[in-house]
N, C-alpha and C positions, 0 to 999 in steps of 0.2 A: 568951622563946622556948626551946624545948626544948634545942636544941644550940648556943645562942649562947654566946660566950665574950667576956669583957672584953678589948679590945685594949690593948696597951701604948700609952702616950702617944706614942711615936715611930713607931708602926706606919704604913706607907704606906697601909694600908687604912682608917685612921681618917677619919671625916668631917672635911672642912676646916672651920676656924672660921667661915668665911663661910656655910657651908651648915648646920652642925650645929644641930639643934633648931628649925628653921623649918618652918612648914607650906608647902604648895606655892604658895599665893597670895602670901604674904609673900616667899618666895624669888624668885618670878617678878618681883614689883615691884622687889626689890633688884637683880636682874639687869638689868632694863631701865634702872635708874639708874646702872649701872656705866659708867665711862669706860675707855679702853684701859689706862691705867696701873693702875687699881684691879683690872681683870680679870687683868692679868699678875701682879700681886702676890698676889691671892687664889688663883690656880690655878697658881702657879709649880711646875714639876716634876709636873704633873698631866696625865693623858690628856685632860682637858676642854679643854686648850689646843688640841688638834687640831680641835675643833669651831669654834674661833675665836669671838670675841665676837658677830659677826653671827649665826652659827648658834645660839648660846645665847640671844640675844635673840629670834630667830624662835621657838624652842621655848617661851620664857617667854610670848610673846604668845599662843601656842596654849593654854597652860595657863590664862591669864586669860580667853580667849574661851570655853573649855570650862566654866570655873567660872561665867561670867556666864549661860550657857545652862541651868544647873541650876535 
């Protein structure tokens, strides 16, 4: 990208290890497989925790449904 910059390893804006490098379908499947403890660990100190696991699962299900319709 034209204006992209490499983020420092400790940057709060860096993609979480759980999310980094995954395509949408793989990530959606991984999210649906999460239990509450794994969700809390993966998104500790992240705004994603506001959505809660149920909301994230709902969104992951929509992603999979949309991909199936393609």
